[in-house]
C-alpha positions in Angstrom: -0.3 -0.1 -0.2 1.5 3.4 -1.1 0.9 6.4 0.9 0.9 9.8 -0.5 2.0 12.7 2.0 1.1 16.1 1.1 3.5 18.8 2.2 2.3 22.2 0.8 1.4 20.8 -2.4 4.3 18.5 -2.8 4.1 14.8 -2.2 6.2 12.0 -1.5 5.3 8.3 -2.5 6.5 6.1 0.1 5.8 2.2 -0.1 5.0 1.6 3.8 5.5 -2.1 3.3 8.6 -1.6 1.9 10.0 0.1 4.6 8.3 -1.5 7.4 6.4 1.3 8.6 2.7 0.9 9.5 1.0 4.2 10.0 1.4 7.4 8.3 2.5 9.3 11.3 5.4 6.8 11.4 6.3 7.5 7.6 5.7 11.6 8.5 8.4 11.1 11.2 10.6 9.3 9.0 10.6 11.8 6.3 11.0 14.6 8.8 13.9 12.7 10.2 15.6 12.2 7.0 15.0 16.0 6.2 16.5 17.3 9.1 19.5 14.9 8.9 19.8 16.2 5.1 19.9 20.0 6.7 22.5 19.1 9.3 24.9 17.3 7.0 24.5 20.2 4.3 25.7 22.6 6.8 29.3 21.3 6.0 28.9 20.9 2.5 28.6 24.4 1.1 30.2 25.3 -2.0 31.4 22.6 -5.2 34.7 22.1 -3.1 33.1 20.9 0.1 30.7 18.5 -2.1 29.6 15.2 -0.7 29.5 12.2 -2.8 25.8 10.5 -3.2 27.0 7.2 -1.6 28.7 9.4 1.3 25.2 11.0 1.9 23.4 7.8 1.8 25.7 6.0 4.5 25.5 9.4 6.7 21.9 9.3 6.6 20.8 5.6 7.1 24.3 4.4 8.7 24.6 1.4 6.4 27.4 1.1 4.0 26.2 2.1 0.3 27.6 -0.9 -1.4 25.9 -3.4 1.4 22.3 -2.5 0.7 20.5 -4.3 -1.7 20.6 -2.6 -5.2 16.8 -1.8 -5.4 16.5 -1.0 -1.8 19.2 1.6 -2.2 17.9 2.9 -5.2 14.6 3.4 -3.7 16.2 5.5 -0.9 18.1 7.6 -3.2 15.2 8.4 -4.9 13.4 9.7 -1.7 16.6 11.5 -0.7 16.4 13.1 -4.1 12.7 14.0 -3.7 13.5 15.7 -0.2 16.4 17.8 -1.9 14.1 19.0 -4.3 11.6 19.9 -1.8 14.3 21.8 0.2 15.3 23.6 -2.6 11.9 24.5 -3.9 10.8 25.9 -0.4 13.8 27.7 -0.4 15.1 25.9 3.1 18.4 24.6 1.5 19.4 25.0 -2.2 21.3 22.0 -2.8 22.5 21.1 -6.3 24.0 18.1 -7.9 26.8 18.1 -10.2 28.0 14.7 -11.8 28.0 12.2 -8.7 28.1 15.2 -5.9 26.0 17.2 -4.0 26.3 20.8 -2.3 24.8 23.7 -1.3 24.9 26.7 -4.0 27.8 29.1 -3.0 29.8 30.9 -5.7 28.7 32.7 -8.9 30.6 29.9 -10.9 28.1 27.3 -9.2 25.2 29.5 -9.9 26.3 30.0 -13.8 26.3 26.1 -13.9 23.0 25.6 -12.2 21.5 28.3 -14.9 22.9 26.3 -17.7 21.3 23.3 -16.6 17.9 24.9 -16.1 18.1 26.5 -19.6 19.2 23.3 -20.8 15.8 21.7 -19.7 13.9 24.8 -20.6 15.0 24.2 -24.1 14.2 20.2 -24.1 10.8 21.5 -23.0 10.1 23.9 -25.7 11.4 21.3 -28.2 8.7 19.0 -26.9 6.1 21.3 -27.2 7.1 22.3 -30.9 7.1 18.3 -31.5 3.7 17.8 -29.9 2.2 20.5 -31.9 3.7 19.1 -34.9 2.0 15.5 -34.3 -1.5 17.6 -33.8 -1.3 20.1 -36.6 0.7 18.3 -39.1 -1.2 15.1 -38.4 1.9 13.2 -38.1 -0.2 10.7 -35.9 -1.2 9.4 -39.2 1.8 7.8 -40.2 2.1 5.4 -37.0 
């Protein structure tokens, strides 16, 4: 059974059977615990030169060796961590960005430029997708399937 946790119009999907929690309150407490650990950890990872690798972050949050955890469970929890990081960024609580396989709090103008380039690339990709969708409808490309 999946629980959808709504926090200011943001949702985190947690499969409570998969993680061994029985009530929504337990899951909310777990998510808040992870969130507070992330905020505490990133107090010492400000700027790219103080970045933390994703596997190290996982180990510091859960206390388990990254490579000892079964891959599906590890990937599940990594996705939960990334969703929480996106929420922290969108709520302007902690602006954490990912560059290659490391994470850090945005600090310098160079890091800002990198993040802006990533955003602009994503915006351009979405604009291209809108143009292709427009062509499928107005040029009736759907007829050629």
